[in-house]
N, C-alpha and C positions, 0 to 999 in steps of 0.2 A: 442109600441114595436111589436105589432102584424104585422105592416106593414113590419118590418124587416124580419119576418118569411115568409111572402108572397114573398118578393123579393128573399129570400134564396131559396125557392121552385122553383121559376122561373129560377134562376141561375142553380139549380140542373138539371132542365129540359133542359137547354141549353147544359150543360156538357153531358147529355145523348145523345142529338142529335149529338154533336161533336164526341162522341164515335162511333155512327153509321156511321158518315162520315169517320172515320178511317177505319171502316170495308169496306166501299165502295172503299177505297184505298188499299184494300187487307192487312190491318193490323189486324191480328186476335185478338190482344190484345184489340182492340176497343170494342169487345163484353164485355170484363171485365169491362171497364169503363161505357159502356152503361147500363149493368145490375146493377152495383153498384149504379149508380145515379137514375135509374128507381126505385130501392128499396128505396133509400133515399126519392124520391118524394112521393112514396106510404106511407112510414113510417111517414114522416112529415105531410102529409095530413090527415092520419088516426088519428094522435094525435091532429092536429089543429081542425078537424071537429068532434072529439069525435065519431068515427064510431063504437066504441064498439068492436073492434077486440081484441081478447085475447092477453095479454102481452107476453105470452110464444111464440105465433106465431110471434109477432113482433120482439122479441129477436132472434128467429131463423132466420128470414129474415135479421136482422142486421148482424148476424154472417155470413150469406151467402154473404152479400155485402162486408164485410171485407175480406173474402176469395177471392172474385171475384176481388177486387182491388189489392190484393196481387199478384194474378195471372197476372193481367194486367201490373203491374209495373215490375214484373219479365220478362215479354215479352219485355217491353221497354228496360230494362237493358241488356237483351241478344242481342237485336238488335244493341245496341250502342257499 
C-alpha cells in the first residue's frame, strides 16, 4: 500500500508542474493549482517520512491548500 502513496505523491507533483505550465500560458489560476498541489506533496511527504512537523501547522497548510484550489476553480469558472 505504501507504493500507492508514493505514486500519489508523484502524481501530485505532476499536477503542480501543470499548474505552473498554466501560469506560463498567462492563466493566473494556475498559481492556485500549483500551490495546492505543492502543499499536498509537502503534507504527504511529511506524514510518510514522519518529519515531526506539528499537526496544527499541517492542518493550517491543508486549509491554505483548500482555499487555494477554491480560488483556482473560481478562476476557471469565471473564464468559461
